[in-house]
C-alpha positions as MATLAB code, in Angstrom:
seq = 'MVTFHVVTLFPESLDSYLNASIVKRARENGQIMVKFYNPRDFVVPKKGKGNNDEKVLTYADRRVDDRPYGGGPGMVIEALPVIKAIEKAVGRKMRVAISRKKVQIVFFNPGGVAFSTGIADRLKKFIDIVLVCGRYEGIDARIKKAFPMVDISIGEYTLTGGELPAMVLIDAITRRLPGVLGDDLSVEESRIASHDVYTRPEAFEYKGIKYRVPKILLTGHHKNIDEWKLKGKNIGKK';
ca = [
     -12.744   -6.665    5.594;
     -10.465   -3.796    6.522;
     -11.040   -0.428    4.830;
      -8.263    1.916    4.448;
      -9.465    5.562    4.064;
      -6.430    7.613    2.706;
      -6.626   11.361    3.089;
      -4.140   12.805    0.651;
      -3.632   15.601   -1.900;
      -1.956   13.187   -4.164;
      -3.901    9.792   -4.346;
      -2.144    8.992   -7.669;
       1.106    8.514   -5.887;
      -0.243    5.277   -4.342;
      -1.564    3.733   -7.481;
       1.354    1.534   -8.664;
       1.836   -0.181   -5.206;
      -1.710   -0.769   -4.661;
      -2.097   -2.463   -8.066;
       0.557   -4.865   -7.687;
       1.278   -8.349   -5.911;
      -0.215   -9.274   -2.612;
      -2.074   -5.894   -1.998;
      -3.657   -5.933   -5.361;
      -4.713   -9.594   -4.791;
      -6.227   -8.689   -1.258;
      -8.219   -5.895   -2.908;
      -9.569   -8.185   -5.659;
     -10.494  -10.827   -3.080;
     -12.484   -8.316   -0.907;
     -10.125   -8.719    2.034;
      -9.285   -4.860    2.041;
     -10.601   -1.799    0.419;
      -8.872    1.381   -0.110;
     -10.730    4.745   -0.475;
      -9.213    8.066   -1.170;
     -10.406   11.521    0.105;
      -8.712   14.699   -1.256;
      -8.869   17.620    1.031;
      -9.063   19.851   -2.049;
     -12.442   18.525   -2.748;
     -13.738   19.830    0.609;
     -12.667   23.497    0.159;
     -15.438   26.048   -0.292;
     -14.516   27.883   -3.511;
     -13.654   31.542   -2.917;
     -13.949   32.254   -6.702;
     -14.380   30.591  -10.161;
     -15.447   31.428  -13.518;
     -17.657   29.886  -16.167;
     -20.697   30.320  -18.341;
     -24.272   30.211  -16.890;
     -24.568   28.104  -14.055;
     -21.360   26.219  -14.772;
     -18.547   27.049  -12.565;
     -14.952   26.251  -13.720;
     -12.767   25.939  -10.565;
      -9.149   27.245  -10.636;
      -6.182   26.147   -8.542;
      -6.762   29.034   -6.263;
     -10.444   27.909   -5.587;
      -9.147   24.556   -4.332;
      -6.042   25.643   -2.474;
      -5.697   24.076    0.855;
      -2.456   25.551    2.210;
      -1.536   28.844    3.764;
       1.439   30.525    5.593;
       2.085   29.160    9.256;
       1.278   31.349   12.252;
       4.447   32.131   14.206;
       6.552   32.431   10.893;
       8.885   29.928    9.214;
       9.331   28.555    5.862;
       6.888   26.494    3.805;
       3.154   26.284    3.970;
       0.783   24.438    6.221;
      -2.370   22.549    5.135;
      -5.509   23.995    6.496;
      -7.402   21.997    9.144;
     -10.904   22.300    7.918;
     -10.554   20.628    4.453;
      -8.854   17.680    6.295;
     -11.422   17.522    8.963;
     -14.360   17.438    6.399;
     -12.464   14.636    4.497;
     -12.256   12.625    7.700;
     -15.885   13.359    8.433;
     -16.827   12.032    4.835;
     -14.793    8.944    5.525;
     -15.787    7.885    9.161;
     -17.959   10.788   10.602;
     -21.109    8.816   10.790;
     -19.395    5.878   12.536;
     -17.503    8.041   14.953;
     -20.984    9.326   16.333;
     -22.032    5.780   17.321;
     -20.169    4.148   20.268;
     -20.275    0.626   19.023;
     -18.865    1.448   15.591;
     -16.418    4.100   16.917;
     -14.473    1.410   18.687;
     -13.829   -0.227   15.233;
     -12.365    3.057   13.825;
      -8.624    4.104   14.130;
      -7.403    7.430   12.717;
      -3.599    7.644   12.107;
      -1.698   10.895   11.758;
       1.772   10.463   10.397;
       4.240   12.411   12.435;
       8.115   12.105   12.704;
       7.655   12.517   16.459;
       4.982    9.738   16.751;
       5.241    6.295   18.164;
       7.487    4.099   16.013;
       5.741    1.746   13.770;
       6.227   -1.989   14.429;
       4.861   -5.403   13.949;
       3.199   -5.057   17.191;
       1.328   -2.108   16.087;
       0.414   -3.539   12.643;
      -1.148   -6.537   14.632;
      -3.240   -4.148   16.772;
      -4.332   -2.085   13.817;
      -5.409   -5.113   11.850;
      -8.429   -5.569   14.372;
     -10.037   -2.345   13.214;
     -12.708   -2.371   10.463;
     -11.961    1.186    9.280;
      -8.434    2.733    9.453;
      -8.134    6.400    8.354;
      -4.493    7.479    7.208;
      -4.062   11.199    7.236;
      -1.119   12.058    4.948;
       0.495   15.427    5.388;
       2.455   17.589    2.829;
       4.673   20.631    2.681;
       5.293   21.768    6.355;
       2.549   19.715    7.690;
      -1.186   19.864    8.651;
      -2.845   22.320   11.097;
      -2.607   20.449   14.427;
      -6.249   21.349   15.237;
      -7.511   18.299   13.166;
      -6.373   16.199   16.253;
      -8.697   18.257   18.535;
     -11.625   17.464   15.997;
     -10.908   13.718   15.934;
      -9.024   11.330   18.161;
      -6.070   10.000   16.391;
      -2.673    8.299   17.044;
       0.691    9.686   15.869;
       2.726    7.305   14.066;
       6.262    7.507   12.698;
       8.007    4.922   10.357;
      11.386    6.288   11.081;
      13.611    9.141   12.370;
      13.785   10.993    9.010;
      11.651   13.446    6.957;
       9.630   12.507    3.841;
       8.029   14.784    1.229;
       4.626   13.521    2.436;
       2.518   10.915    4.250;
       1.819    8.711    1.280;
       4.841    6.488    1.629;
       4.090    5.807    5.355;
       0.495    5.163    4.351;
       1.688    2.428    1.847;
       3.938    0.939    4.642;
       1.081    0.635    7.011;
      -1.272   -0.795    4.344;
       1.255   -3.442    3.309;
       2.185   -4.490    6.827;
      -1.424   -4.634    8.043;
      -2.751   -6.316    4.990;
      -0.273   -9.242    4.915;
      -1.239  -10.047    8.471;
      -4.871  -10.432    7.765;
      -6.141  -14.024    7.845;
      -6.001  -15.707    4.229;
      -4.278  -12.846    2.531;
      -0.971  -14.739    2.157;
      -2.762  -18.112    1.438;
      -0.529  -19.933    4.284;
      -0.525  -18.109    7.409;
       3.112  -19.488    7.989;
       4.158  -17.095    5.255;
       4.097  -14.297    7.874;
       7.596  -14.324    9.074;
       6.840  -13.413   12.622;
       4.510  -16.532   13.027;
       7.425  -18.856   12.367;
      11.186  -19.253   12.885;
      12.803  -17.253    9.942;
      16.101  -15.962    9.269;
      16.955  -12.691    7.684;
      19.195  -14.604    5.083;
      17.521  -17.071    2.884;
      18.672  -19.521    0.100;
      17.269  -21.432   -2.783;
      18.484  -23.608   -5.691;
      21.234  -24.276   -7.046;
      23.119  -25.588   -4.062;
      26.289  -23.883   -5.485;
      27.239  -21.515   -8.222;
      30.287  -19.910   -9.484;
      30.919  -16.137  -10.187;
      34.234  -14.708  -11.291;
      36.041  -17.667  -10.141;
      34.599  -17.891   -6.750;
      32.115  -20.666   -5.593;
      29.028  -19.532   -3.467;
      27.396  -22.397   -1.651;
      24.332  -22.749    0.614;
      25.312  -23.151    4.271;
      25.809  -26.810    5.041;
      23.388  -26.927    7.945;
      20.405  -26.076    5.606;
      21.154  -29.310    3.661;
      21.218  -31.584    6.710;
      17.433  -31.879    7.306;
      17.893  -31.664   10.919;
      15.036  -29.270   11.813;
      16.036  -28.583   15.534;
      19.604  -27.457   14.435;
      18.247  -25.514   11.377;
      15.867  -23.583   13.598;
      18.561  -22.828   16.184;
      20.742  -21.420   13.230;
      17.886  -19.344   12.008;
      17.339  -17.951   15.492;
      20.929  -17.012   15.880;
      21.014  -15.226   12.614;
      18.038  -13.164   13.644;
      19.558  -12.134   16.921;
      22.856  -10.990   15.586;
      23.257   -7.222   16.404;
      20.282   -7.314   18.876;
      20.966   -6.001   22.419;
];
């Protein structure tokens, strides 16, 4: 079983995707587990108010961001709460050589290595995968000195936070785990698959135009069909 440890300020933002379709089924079948760690829970309260021994924490007590050194707009998430969240997730395993080899910590960074099928296949071999989700202007880079981690990007664009990249990795890795899709041939990369697919009916009409399935798919000639699929996949590739 692979356990995804998601370090995020907004764990609720992943709820809908994790509770649907293949990922939901993989969780229910015990093939993956997803745990959340909110850096706000690891802040030492500076102040609070309440009656007797009961302390009511305010937003200021759980605040994890501050102004960046060197100037600039926005706020940066402090390193220590994130470090403590990672420690809670895999700290014990990171202190043992044998178990440390089965842990991978991922830091989402637009300048990181581009995520790919190959990376997903490598990551699926780990037992514990920590996904560190930034927000605002990012996270204090000193977290990467406290724990070894790999910088990964899902594209050359900027997102509001690391939660969407986390979901991309969880999905891509989960569907590659043995038994998750039921039939391993359902993983497109393990078979010859075209980017364009068709189903019944063989033909239909819309606004006076007939749309038909490509004739070659109706021939039953598997060799020619596979060649057609490969040709379609290679269009646009250098």
